[in-house]
VMD Tcl script that draws the C-alpha trace (Angstrom):
set ca {
  {-33.30 -30.27 46.90}
  {-32.63 -33.88 45.90}
  {-33.57 -33.40 42.37}
  {-31.58 -30.07 42.58}
  {-28.53 -32.69 43.44}
  {-29.10 -34.81 40.44}
  {-29.64 -31.85 38.30}
  {-26.08 -30.50 39.52}
  {-24.29 -33.82 39.20}
  {-25.76 -34.46 35.70}
  {-24.75 -30.82 34.22}
  {-21.09 -31.32 35.67}
  {-20.60 -34.55 34.23}
  {-22.22 -32.80 30.90}
  {-20.07 -29.66 31.33}
  {-16.93 -32.03 32.10}
  {-17.44 -34.07 28.75}
  {-18.21 -31.11 26.44}
  {-14.93 -29.53 27.63}
  {-12.88 -32.50 27.09}
  {-14.03 -32.23 23.17}
  {-12.33 -28.65 22.99}
  {-9.03 -30.24 24.49}
  {-9.36 -33.25 22.58}
  {-9.38 -32.17 18.84}
  {-6.00 -30.09 17.51}
  {-8.73 -28.53 15.24}
  {-10.45 -25.99 17.04}
  {-13.52 -26.44 15.07}
  {-13.64 -30.18 15.37}
  {-13.40 -29.89 19.19}
  {-16.44 -26.94 19.09}
  {-18.61 -28.85 16.92}
  {-18.38 -32.23 18.74}
  {-19.04 -30.24 21.97}
  {-22.07 -28.19 20.88}
  {-23.38 -31.65 19.12}
  {-22.85 -33.43 22.22}
  {-24.70 -30.67 24.46}
  {-27.67 -30.73 21.84}
  {-28.15 -34.28 22.25}
  {-28.03 -33.57 26.19}
  {-30.70 -30.97 26.01}
  {-32.79 -31.64 22.80}
  {-35.96 -33.18 24.96}
  {-36.23 -29.60 26.60}
  {-34.70 -26.90 24.15}
  {-35.03 -26.60 19.97}
  {-31.54 -24.68 19.71}
  {-28.35 -23.91 21.06}
  {-26.19 -20.95 20.28}
  {-22.33 -19.61 21.42}
  {-21.57 -16.25 21.35}
  {-17.61 -15.37 22.22}
  {-16.53 -11.75 22.94}
  {-12.65 -12.25 21.81}
  {-12.60 -9.85 18.99}
  {-13.74 -6.52 20.82}
  {-15.22 -6.06 24.07}
  {-18.57 -4.52 23.15}
  {-19.32 -7.30 20.23}
  {-20.25 -10.70 20.36}
  {-19.58 -13.56 17.49}
  {-22.00 -16.40 17.03}
  {-19.38 -19.10 16.67}
  {-21.46 -21.89 16.07}
  {-24.89 -22.91 16.54}
  {-27.46 -26.25 16.71}
  {-30.63 -27.24 16.40}
  {-32.53 -30.33 14.77}
  {-31.13 -30.02 11.59}
  {-27.53 -29.74 12.46}
  {-24.42 -27.96 13.36}
  {-23.63 -24.83 11.73}
  {-21.00 -21.80 12.00}
  {-22.50 -18.64 13.47}
  {-22.59 -15.60 11.32}
  {-24.28 -12.95 13.25}
  {-23.01 -10.43 15.47}
  {-24.81 -8.74 18.42}
  {-23.72 -5.71 20.88}
  {-22.90 -6.66 24.32}
  {-25.10 -3.71 25.06}
  {-28.28 -4.88 24.28}
  {-27.53 -7.81 26.92}
  {-28.33 -7.37 30.22}
  {-25.47 -6.16 32.75}
  {-26.99 -8.78 35.30}
  {-25.58 -10.97 32.58}
  {-22.36 -9.33 31.31}
  {-20.74 -8.21 34.49}
  {-22.35 -10.41 37.40}
  {-22.49 -13.15 35.62}
  {-26.01 -14.28 36.40}
  {-27.84 -17.12 34.63}
  {-31.17 -15.65 32.98}
  {-34.43 -17.05 32.36}
  {-36.20 -14.73 29.79}
  {-39.79 -14.65 28.21}
  {-40.42 -12.87 25.31}
  {-42.77 -12.37 22.01}
  {-40.86 -15.24 20.06}
  {-40.47 -17.69 23.01}
  {-38.51 -18.22 25.67}
  {-34.29 -19.03 26.50}
  {-31.70 -19.19 28.87}
  {-28.83 -17.45 28.63}
  {-25.68 -18.34 30.80}
  {-22.90 -16.16 30.91}
  {-19.54 -17.57 30.41}
  {-17.16 -16.18 32.72}
  {-13.41 -16.07 33.66}
  {-13.36 -14.18 36.99}
  {-14.79 -10.80 35.91}
  {-14.04 -10.78 32.46}
  {-16.67 -11.73 30.35}
  {-16.19 -14.54 27.64}
  {-19.19 -14.85 25.97}
  {-22.81 -16.71 26.36}
  {-24.54 -20.00 25.71}
  {-28.16 -19.62 24.76}
  {-30.71 -22.06 25.16}
  {-33.79 -21.66 23.18}
  {-36.79 -23.94 25.52}
  {-39.24 -25.82 23.09}
  {-42.80 -24.45 23.52}
  {-44.14 -27.29 25.65}
  {-40.92 -26.97 27.88}
  {-41.09 -24.40 31.18}
  {-37.81 -24.72 33.32}
  {-38.38 -25.44 37.04}
  {-37.49 -22.54 39.37}
  {-34.23 -24.30 40.71}
  {-33.02 -25.25 36.87}
  {-30.92 -21.89 36.34}
  {-29.35 -22.54 39.70}
  {-28.51 -26.05 38.71}
  {-26.67 -24.69 35.94}
  {-24.08 -22.75 37.71}
  {-22.01 -26.09 37.93}
  {-22.12 -26.26 33.71}
  {-21.22 -22.27 33.94}
  {-17.97 -22.53 35.78}
  {-16.48 -25.62 34.04}
  {-17.85 -24.63 30.41}
  {-16.50 -21.30 30.96}
  {-12.90 -23.13 32.05}
  {-13.03 -24.70 28.27}
  {-14.16 -21.76 26.72}
  {-11.44 -19.45 28.26}
  {-9.20 -22.16 26.84}
  {-11.08 -21.88 23.86}
  {-10.75 -18.22 23.26}
  {-6.83 -18.61 24.06}
  {-6.46 -21.04 21.32}
  {-8.18 -19.06 19.10}
  {-6.10 -15.98 19.68}
  {-3.03 -18.06 19.10}
  {-4.15 -19.23 16.04}
  {-4.87 -15.68 14.91}
  {-1.69 -14.67 15.79}
  {0.07 -17.45 14.27}
  {-1.44 -16.63 10.96}
  {-0.83 -13.13 11.07}
  {2.85 -13.93 11.82}
  {2.59 -16.44 9.02}
  {0.56 -13.15 6.74}
  {3.12 -10.84 7.73}
  {6.22 -13.36 6.79}
  {4.44 -14.26 2.95}
  {3.83 -10.27 3.09}
  {7.20 -9.31 3.29}
  {8.15 -11.51 0.53}
  {5.87 -10.30 -1.61}
  {7.12 -6.65 -0.20}
  {10.68 -7.26 -1.33}
  {9.31 -8.08 -4.94}
  {7.50 -4.38 -5.33}
  {10.72 -2.18 -4.75}
  {11.25 -2.46 -8.66}
  {7.67 -2.18 -9.44}
  {5.45 -0.20 -11.34}
  {2.46 0.75 -9.56}
  {3.90 -0.31 -6.38}
  {1.13 1.90 -4.24}
  {-1.66 0.08 -5.66}
  {0.09 -3.37 -5.56}
  {0.65 -2.76 -1.89}
  {-2.92 -1.97 -1.25}
  {-3.88 -5.32 -3.31}
  {-1.78 -7.06 -1.02}
  {-2.82 -5.75 2.16}
  {-6.87 -6.19 1.34}
  {-6.53 -9.93 -0.04}
  {-3.63 -11.12 2.36}
  {-4.56 -9.20 5.66}
  {-8.37 -8.57 4.99}
  {-8.89 -4.92 6.09}
  {-11.98 -3.51 4.80}
  {-9.94 -0.63 3.37}
  {-6.45 0.30 2.68}
  {-5.21 4.09 2.15}
  {-1.84 4.94 1.27}
  {-1.19 8.94 1.30}
  {2.05 10.83 -0.06}
  {3.17 14.15 0.16}
  {4.27 15.35 -3.02}
  {6.84 18.57 -3.60}
  {4.05 21.11 -3.28}
  {3.25 19.72 0.17}
  {-0.43 18.40 -1.28}
  {-1.34 14.77 -0.52}
  {-1.64 11.99 -3.15}
  {-3.99 9.37 -2.26}
  {-4.76 5.89 -2.84}
  {-7.64 4.27 -1.85}
  {-8.67 0.48 -1.79}
  {-11.80 -1.30 -0.29}
  {-12.07 -4.89 -0.07}
  {-14.00 -6.07 -2.93}
  {-13.24 -3.87 -5.54}
  {-11.00 -4.24 -7.99}
  {-10.37 -0.59 -8.90}
  {-8.03 1.30 -6.66}
  {-8.70 5.12 -6.51}
  {-6.52 7.94 -6.67}
  {-7.16 11.48 -5.19}
  {-5.02 14.90 -4.91}
  {-5.86 16.78 -2.09}
  {-4.14 19.67 0.35}
  {-2.69 18.44 3.87}
  {-5.22 20.49 5.55}
  {-8.11 18.70 3.91}
  {-6.59 15.28 4.35}
  {-5.90 15.96 8.20}
  {-9.03 17.19 8.56}
  {-11.36 14.37 6.81}
  {-8.55 11.89 9.13}
  {-9.67 13.73 12.31}
  {-13.67 13.76 11.38}
  {-14.28 10.56 9.90}
  {-12.30 8.18 11.98}
  {-13.58 8.87 15.58}
  {-15.95 6.24 15.56}
  {-14.32 3.97 12.55}
  {-11.74 0.89 14.00}
  {-8.73 1.95 12.20}
  {-4.71 1.75 12.53}
  {-3.11 4.78 11.29}
  {0.98 4.20 10.40}
  {3.37 7.30 9.05}
  {5.63 6.49 6.45}
  {8.95 8.08 7.54}
  {12.19 8.38 5.38}
  {15.16 9.74 6.79}
  {13.56 10.78 9.67}
  {11.00 12.87 7.97}
  {7.24 12.16 7.30}
  {6.50 11.69 4.05}
  {3.21 10.03 4.02}
  {0.86 7.29 5.57}
  {-1.02 3.97 5.55}
  {-4.82 3.95 6.94}
  {-6.01 0.39 7.39}
  {-9.85 0.37 8.87}
  {-12.87 -1.62 9.20}
  {-15.51 0.82 7.80}
  {-17.74 -1.63 6.55}
  {-17.88 -4.32 9.45}
  {-16.92 -1.86 12.56}
  {-15.21 -4.64 14.09}
  {-12.54 -3.53 16.28}
  {-8.46 -4.80 15.94}
  {-7.67 -6.75 18.43}
  {-4.41 -5.71 20.31}
  {-2.61 -8.62 18.76}
  {-3.58 -7.20 15.36}
  {-2.59 -3.92 16.24}
  {0.73 -5.03 17.59}
  {1.73 -6.89 14.35}
  {0.45 -4.08 12.16}
  {2.93 -2.21 14.21}
  {5.47 -4.66 13.56}
  {4.18 -4.52 9.51}
  {4.65 -0.70 9.53}
  {8.21 -1.02 9.85}
  {8.46 -3.46 6.78}
  {6.48 -0.73 5.05}
  {8.88 2.15 6.21}
  {11.70 0.21 5.11}
  {9.97 -0.76 1.69}
  {8.96 2.73 0.95}
  {12.66 4.09 1.97}
  {14.49 1.37 -0.71}
  {11.94 2.22 -3.25}
  {12.59 5.90 -2.81}
  {16.40 5.01 -2.70}
  {15.74 2.61 -5.88}
  {13.82 5.28 -7.88}
  {16.43 8.00 -6.90}
  {19.40 5.49 -7.97}
  {17.62 4.64 -11.16}
  {16.76 8.51 -11.93}
  {20.51 9.28 -11.27}
  {21.43 6.75 -13.36}
  {19.11 7.97 -16.40}
  {19.23 12.00 -15.99}
  {22.51 13.96 -15.38}
  {21.79 15.53 -11.93}
  {22.87 19.13 -13.67}
  {20.94 19.51 -16.29}
  {17.84 16.99 -16.08}
  {19.08 15.81 -19.50}
  {19.60 12.30 -20.20}
  {22.86 10.56 -19.53}
  {25.04 8.75 -22.23}
  {24.42 5.22 -21.28}
  {20.74 5.60 -21.54}
  {20.81 8.01 -24.13}
  {22.52 5.40 -26.26}
  {20.39 2.40 -25.47}
  {17.39 4.23 -26.26}
  {18.80 5.33 -29.51}
  {19.54 2.12 -30.47}
  {16.11 0.79 -29.81}
  {14.79 3.58 -31.60}
  {16.40 3.14 -35.03}
  {15.50 -0.30 -35.37}
  {12.04 0.69 -36.27}
  {12.80 4.61 -37.37}
  {12.37 5.53 -41.37}
  {14.37 8.89 -40.49}
  {16.01 10.57 -37.71}
  {18.58 13.58 -36.99}
  {21.08 14.45 -34.37}
  {22.13 17.50 -33.56}
  {25.42 17.82 -31.64}
  {25.61 21.36 -30.03}
  {28.83 22.79 -28.06}
  {29.38 26.23 -26.06}
  {31.87 29.00 -27.36}
  {34.56 30.12 -24.99}
  {32.59 27.92 -22.16}
  {35.82 27.69 -20.80}
  {36.09 31.75 -20.53}
  {32.97 31.52 -18.10}
  {34.52 28.95 -15.67}
  {38.24 31.07 -15.44}
  {35.88 34.48 -15.42}
  {33.17 33.95 -12.68}
  {34.29 30.33 -11.39}
  {32.50 26.91 -11.94}
  {29.41 27.53 -9.93}
  {28.48 30.45 -12.17}
  {29.32 27.85 -14.89}
  {27.17 25.07 -13.57}
  {24.43 27.16 -13.37}
  {24.46 28.14 -16.88}
  {24.51 24.15 -17.71}
  {21.37 23.89 -15.81}
  {19.81 26.73 -17.46}
  {20.63 25.39 -20.73}
  {19.54 22.08 -20.20}
  {15.96 23.44 -19.46}
  {15.89 25.82 -22.67}
  {16.72 22.93 -25.03}
  {14.03 20.73 -23.18}
  {11.91 23.45 -23.54}
  {12.51 23.96 -27.50}
  {12.11 20.06 -28.45}
  {8.90 17.58 -28.77}
  {8.47 15.38 -26.03}
  {9.60 12.24 -28.43}
  {13.00 13.90 -28.74}
  {16.00 12.57 -26.78}
  {18.18 15.15 -25.63}
  {21.60 14.25 -23.98}
  {24.61 16.02 -22.45}
  {27.35 14.14 -23.12}
  {29.66 15.82 -20.87}
  {30.96 19.31 -20.12}
  {29.58 21.77 -22.16}
  {28.62 19.30 -24.58}
  {25.18 18.08 -25.75}
  {23.72 15.63 -28.14}
  {19.98 15.85 -29.43}
  {18.39 12.68 -31.11}
  {15.56 13.75 -33.13}
  {12.97 11.09 -34.14}
  {11.15 10.98 -37.71}
  {12.99 14.44 -38.67}
  {14.67 14.81 -41.81}
  {17.48 17.54 -42.78}
  {15.48 20.40 -42.73}
  {13.66 20.30 -40.10}
  {16.85 19.37 -37.66}
  {18.36 22.23 -38.96}
  {15.30 24.30 -37.79}
  {15.58 22.98 -34.34}
  {19.22 23.82 -34.27}
  {18.53 27.59 -35.53}
  {15.77 27.80 -32.86}
  {18.03 26.76 -29.79}
  {20.90 28.64 -30.81}
  {18.85 32.02 -31.95}
  {17.22 31.71 -28.11}
  {20.75 31.90 -26.66}
  {22.16 34.89 -28.67}
  {18.92 36.71 -28.16}
  {18.56 36.04 -24.60}
  {20.90 36.75 -22.36}
  {21.41 34.65 -19.12}
  {21.35 36.44 -16.00}
  {22.88 35.24 -12.97}
  {23.68 37.18 -9.49}
  {23.82 40.11 -11.46}
  {25.98 38.90 -13.90}
  {24.64 39.01 -17.80}
  {25.76 36.63 -20.18}
  {25.63 36.17 -23.73}
  {26.24 33.23 -24.72}
  {27.31 31.56 -28.44}
  {26.65 28.29 -29.42}
  {27.86 26.02 -32.45}
  {26.33 22.86 -33.74}
  {26.77 19.85 -35.64}
  {23.93 17.64 -37.93}
  {23.92 14.40 -39.52}
  {20.72 12.49 -40.62}
  {19.62 8.82 -40.74}
  {20.05 7.27 -43.02}
  {21.39 9.55 -45.41}
  {24.75 10.14 -43.69}
  {24.76 6.80 -42.19}
  {22.95 3.55 -40.73}
  {24.83 3.09 -37.23}
  {25.03 5.26 -34.21}
  {28.59 5.18 -33.76}
  {28.60 6.49 -37.28}
  {26.14 9.22 -37.17}
  {27.66 10.59 -33.67}
  {31.05 10.94 -35.21}
  {29.59 12.73 -38.45}
  {27.72 14.99 -36.16}
  {30.81 15.75 -34.07}
  {32.83 16.39 -37.27}
  {30.09 18.72 -38.66}
  {30.49 20.68 -35.05}
  {34.07 21.08 -35.54}
  {33.63 22.70 -38.77}
  {30.90 25.01 -37.71}
  {33.73 26.25 -34.95}
  {36.39 26.44 -37.20}
  {34.29 28.72 -39.74}
  {33.62 31.43 -36.89}
  {31.22 29.72 -34.22}
  {27.95 30.43 -33.75}
  {27.11 28.38 -36.89}
  {25.49 25.00 -37.87}
  {26.87 22.37 -40.10}
  {24.91 19.42 -41.05}
  {27.21 16.16 -43.03}
  {25.66 17.13 -46.50}
  {27.13 20.35 -45.88}
  {30.46 19.25 -44.63}
  {30.61 17.12 -47.96}
  {30.50 19.60 -50.19}
  {32.82 21.78 -47.52}
}
mol new
graphics top color blue
foreach p $ca { graphics top sphere $p radius 0.5 }
foreach p [lrange $ca 0 end-1] q [lrange $ca 1 end] { graphics top cylinder $p $q radius 0.2 }
display resetview
C-alpha cells in the first residue's frame, strides 16, 4: 500500500511536469517533443518505447503523433483503426497490460469524460514485469495527462482552422486571377490539390446536350484527365463509388440552376474530413460558385463583344483587329462585301422578326461555304464582309459565286413563307488593289455599289471596276 502511494505521487508529479510542457511552448511540436522526452527519461529503465496516438481527425482512426525510444524522438507516420482496440480501452478508459507474441506493453487511454482522445503506449523491456498495482497507480498520470492532451487537440484544431482560413484567403486571391484564364478548370484543380491537399478533385459541368464534362485531378499526378459521360452515368458513378470514400460534394449553381459540381475526396488515404474542414470547404464552395458565375459572365460578355448575337458571325471591331494582324504576315488575301438585294421589302412585308430570322439563317449559310481560316463579319443591317487569307481574285470570285448561288437556288422557308433571296457582292484583293485594310474595304464596298447599279444579283471586283 505504501509503494502504491509513492508511485501515485511520483506519477502525478511526472504528469504535471509533462503537461506543463504542452502549455509552455508556443509551437506545439516543441511542447510535444519535450513532453515525450521527459516521459521517456523517467520510464526508460522499464520501457523501451513510448508511442502517442491521437484521435482528432476521425473517430474511427488513431494517428501516431510522436514516438520516442533509445535512438531519439520522432514524428509518427502510422494510422491504426480504433476497431482493433479493445472497448475496455476506448469506451471504459481502462489501463490495460498486454502480453503478446512480440513483447509486452501497457496501454493508457486518454479520455475527456466519455470522449476517447487517444492512447499512450508504453513498450516494456524484456526484463521488466509490471507489479499488479502498476496499472492502477498510472491512473493519476492518465487523468492529468488527458487534460493536457485535450488542450493539445484543441490547439491542433485551432491551428488547423487557422491554416484553412489562411489557405481560403490565399485561394480566393488565386481564384480572382482565374476568371479570364484559359483552362480555368485545370488550374483550379491544381490549386485545390496543392493548396488544400485533397487526394482527388473532380470538377464537372453539364453541356448544352445535358452531358457531363469531367475534369479529374489526382494528388501527385501532373496530368488532369478529361471525360465526357451522360448525366445518368455520372450520378450512378457518384452513388456507387462514394459510399465508402470520405468526400465532399458541392453543386455549382449559376442563376439558381445547377450547372455542375465539385467533388473532393480522400480515396487514397481514406481519412475522414473533420467538421472544420467540411465547414470551411462549404465557405470555399461559395467562392467557387461565384468564380464560375463570374467566369461564365465573363465568357458571355467576351462572346458578345466578339460575335454578333443574331448571325453568330464576328463583330466589326474584332474583325478589324484580326484582319490588321493577319495582313502583317500574308502575301495575298481577298475581301468579299455582300449585301442583300431588296432586304427592306422583307421587313416591310413580313415584319422585322422574319427579317431577323433571314439574317440568322444567312449567317449559317455564309459560314458553311467558307474555310475554317476565313473570317466572316456582319457589318450591320444586311451587310456582310468576308476576309479570305491566302486567296487570289479568281478563288475569291468562286467563293462569292458559291454563296450567291446557294441563296438563288435554295429559297428560305420561315413560318410557311418561302423567300427567294438575291445578293450582290463586291471584291477587293490584297496587295493588288491596295495594302491598307481601310482602302481595301472601301474598294470592296465600291465594287458592291457598282454590282447593285448594274442590276443586282451580280459580283464585281476592283479589277473589273477599273475597267468599268
